[in-house]
C-alpha positions, 0 to 999 in steps of 0.5 A: 832683243839679246842684240839690244842688249848687248850692243847696249852693254859694248856701248855701256863699256865703251864709254868707262873705259873710254875715260879710264884708258886717258890716264896710262896712256902717256906710259902705253903710247910709245914703243921701244924698238930695239937697235938694229937693222932698218928692216927690223925696225919697220917690221917691228912697228908694223908687227905691234901696231897692226899697220900694214908699212911696205916697202923696196928691200932694197931702199932700207939695205944698210941701215940701221937704227939705235934703242928707241922709244918711238910713238904710237902715234903712226904719223909721229912714230915712223918720222921717229924711226926714219929720221937721218935715213933719208926716206918718208913715210907715205900714208895711201889709200887703205890706211896702207903706210908707203916707204920711200925717199924724202923728196930731198933725197931724191932731187939729190940723187935722180937724174931730172926731176919728177914731172907732175904726171910721173906716178910711182909704181904700185906697191903691192904688200909682199909676205915680207910686209903683211901684217895679220891677225890670225893669232887675234894679235897682230904679226907679220906673217913670216913670223906667224906660226901655222900657214896662213894664206893671205889674199890682200885687196890688190890681188881681190881687184886684180885677178878679178875675185867677187866671190867665195870660189873664187878664193881656191883659185888663189887658195888652193888649200881651201876647197870650196864644192858646191853642195847644193844649187846655190850654196857652197861646202868649204873644207881645208886639209881634206876636213870634210863632211856634214853636220856643222861647218869644219871650216869657221868663216869670220866677218871681222870678229863675227863668227857665221854658220849656215843654216841647219836645214832639214839635214842637221847641215850647216855647213853646207851653206857657207856665207857667201858675199860680195868682195867689195871693199874687203881689206884682206882675207885670212885663210888659217890651214889647220885646227884653230880650238883654242882662240876659234873654237868650234866649227875651225877644226879644220881652218878658219876663213877671216873675210876683214872688212876695209876700216873707216879710214880717220883723216882723209875723205874719199870714195869710189865707183866701180863699174864692169862687165863680164860675158862667158861663152855662149852665155848672156852678159852681166855687170857690176857697181860699186861704190864706197864713200868714205868720210871723217865726221870728226878728223881723227875721233870719228868716221863713217864708210859705207858700201853699196854694191850690186852685181850680176853674172853671165849666166849659160846654162840651157834647159831644153826640157822647158825651152830656156837658155842661159839660166842660172844667173847670180845676182848679188846686192848689198848694202854696208857701213862701218861707223870708228869712234875713237875718244883716245889713241887707245881707245877705239868703238866699231860698229858694223852692219851689212845687208846681203842679198843673193838670186839665183834664177835657177840651176848653176849645174849641169848633166854630164853625159849631156850636151856641154852646160845642158840641164834637164830637170823638168823644174826650175830651181831658184835660190834666194837668200838674205843675210843681215849682221850687225856688230858692236866691238870696243878695243881698248888698252887698259896699262899693260893689258889689251881689251878686246868685248864683241858682241854680234847678232846676225839673221839669214833667210834663206829659200831653197826650191829643189827638184823631187821628181826622181825621188816620187816617181822611185816610190811608185811600184813601193809597196809601204807607200800603198799602204799609206795611202790606202791607210792599211794596218801594218803588215798588210798589203796592196792587191794589184789595182790598188798598187795600180791605183797609188801608181796613178796618184804617185804620176798626179803629183809629178812633177814634184819639187821641194820648197823650203823657206828656212833661217837662223839667227845667232847672237854671240859675244866674246870678251878678250885680254890680252898682254900688250905687244913687245913683252918678251911673254904674251898670254890671252885669256878669253870667254864666249858665247853664241845661242843660235835657232834655226827654223825650217819648213818643208813642202812638198808640191807639184809643179806646172808641167809647162812651166816647171815653178811651183803651182801656187796656191802650193798644191803641197803633197807632204809639209813638216816643220823642224825647228833647233837650237844649239847653245855654246860656252866656252873659256879659253886661253894661251900663253907663249913663254920666251925661252930665249931670244929665238926660241918661244914656247905656247899652250892654249886651251879652250873648254867647251860646253854646247847643247843641241836641241831639236824638234819636229813634227809634220803638218801634212804627211806625205804617203809618198815618202812617208814623213809621217814617220816621224819621232816626236817630242823635244831631242837633245845631246849635250857636251863639254870638253877642252882643246889643247894646243901646244907650239914650239917657234924658233926665228933665227932674226935673221930670215929663217923662222920654224914651228912645231905644233900640236893642237885639237878641233872638236865640232858639236853633234847632235840631233837626227829629225829625220823620218823612219829613222831608228831611236839609235841612230838620232842621236850623234857624236861629236867629232874631233881630231888631232893635228900634228904639224910642222913648217918653216919660212924662209925669207931673203933681202931682195923681197924673196921667200919661201915656206912650206908644212907637212901634216899628220890629222888624226880624226876620230868618229867623223860625222857624214851622212848616210841615207834612209832605207827608201832613199828619201831622205839623209842624216849625219852619223858617225861613220868612223876615224879618219887619217889626214896626211900631206903638206903645203908649201908657196913660194914667191920668188922675186926676180928683178924689181917689178917681175916677180913669180908665185905659186902654192901646191897642197897635197891632202890624202885623206882616207879612213883607218877603222870604219863604223861605215861597213854597214854602208860599205865604206872600207878602211883605206877608203878616201873621202868623197869629193876630197883631190889629193893635189891642187895648185895655183902658179902665176907670174906679175908683171909691172910696167911703167907704160907712158908717162903717168900711165902704169900697168900691171900684166898677171898670166895665172893657173890653178888646177886640182886633180880627180876626186870620188863622189862616194867612198867606194865604187861599191856604192849606189851613186859612184861618180869619178871627177876628173882633175883640170887645170885652168888660165886665167890673163889679165891687165891693169892699167892706173892712170892718175885717179883711173883704174881699168882692168880687163881679163879672160878667165878660163883661156881654153875654156876647159870643164873646171868642174870642182864636183860631180855628184848624184842621187835619187832627186838628180843623176850625174850633175856637174857643178863649178867652172865656168866656160872662158869668160871675158871681163873689164873693170873700170874705177874712179877713185875721189 
């Protein structure tokens, strides 16, 4: 109901602002282009319209434009800018604009006419041309403060990036760490912990958070979606608290969907196959249709995808080979209505389902890719999301109003055999089984009977259906691009509710599956809710033509409520010892940001930034927990960053940033005394120091190198975790100090009408630790690795063919090693050598 009401309100707003926006259309339908080089004029126009405009720097070198007022409509505006230059603008798939020689000029300058089958070299966006909306207004990435890694749709296609973890191959500052079977936790710059997410994940304008589960840990379930028909991915490093709010204290990951194209119909179908060394094959198919329903007014874009991964994990205890197949299925529809040049209404809906048939992890020390668990651990999830966004220009002000609702249901099935077995000699469990009074001790016969009872419940599993529902909205007003000083103000709300059912059940010894009807050892329920409200604003003041100062603030309020009850006490682990009643915590406060930028208007952009980030605290609903540990408080940080971005006339560029983070009251998990449960606690303060650097080097018109390097040192400074054994100076668990990516791209016309793109890439990490130090139980060390990939993409008319091999040398590319009471030395991540083939037909 809240989602329907919100959608109705936004549609009403669209109908109101549509006619209103027509009146100031004449005043706001032009852009003042300053006198200067043609290159600067095109970049200026791109940044103020949000269009991706690609051009060869050599093509525009030496050309200039006079000060001129041009149309915001891209065809008309670019024709006005390019008048007299001998160049033309061409719009290709995805709305990307290519600047090339006009046909008349080409006939004069080329020695031979273009044959019908000749193709132009693929025009990949270079960093100098990429327009981003990371600051919630369009800007060129090399003239935007902060470290922003952009993954374009061309990179997604040619590198065969299909899922969340693949983004780490091209974004070394992004750590994707498996938290459980089928689920991942992500971190940027070492800001890694349990509780609410440290990295905000956005699908367009919608922030999506995972279910809290039984441990109040939504950050452990990052939404994963097929990277099909994605326009680009923007990874923002460092706190984004003023614009993106809570859960963006480490950074923000934005997946921007390909929007409908209003002028021309198009369609494509992609199919492919993949096989891992020693595994079963997988495959995929994706269909895309773009349909303008009313030219330049109304358009619909739909996507349908199906993918099955190659599976390669063996389970000899159950006689199984090549399990761990991941299947993704989904549909997406985006409808855009533009009643005038200055108003746009967009409705987005998608459904994404994931099914994993068994374990993705394997045990270090046994045979490679072998899992020795006595039970099967499948996983499934279903995410459905709807959003309505209204954008309009009202005089000198841009309005955006957006509302979203999503529901995400999943089913976890995890091995619990070892946890139960470790309680065989627990006298407290024996006392619970026989109902002894507090302090009474079981005799020898009773302990023997209790041990037999525990054995009768083995093998054991956790069977946990859970879900999250969220309704959110945001209204933003900001000055139109082009003003000397710019401002943004807005308001945000979210109402989120979670539910989890945790069954401890017996599994069949032969099949490893739960016995149905469920043979229940214990059952508990947990319900939580989170209310968030915020007001925010940013102001940018031009101190001179080159120097700008920005300040931002976000005032927030949150309230977290939780309660739990036990329907069937698990006497073995003691789930009956749970505090009854409703518990809550709340807080309000502010996040600040200050920024100074300098642009020499030629090739160098520098910035200084100080910014805050925060996460809401919460309530633990954990059996046997002392009252003083039921509530954990919010954590927050200050980040200080300095960076520079240098660009050259031939299309090369380099950027670097250094940073220091003071993180207070860090939220991290700890274990219950009997090791059967985990809960959140504030464990102390952390210092994070590091740097990021990136380069894109053009060595020839069709040959380039690119690379990224990230270094992070995240250590405890004072420790509220000394009772756990953590000491000041300890590195944070699962944070790798160094990570990098390096690659080269060569483009070449193979024959008349056929063009090729050839790539060789490497990415790697240094090692990490699973606990703060070696005094901890279950302390493990993960070795570093380097992985090599090679690919080739061929284009001919309407056909694309991609082939490649990933992990050429079949290295163990693990991203995490973990030991817990339920499993030992489990290795996550890192597929064996894999070969793939992709074929696309465009219509």
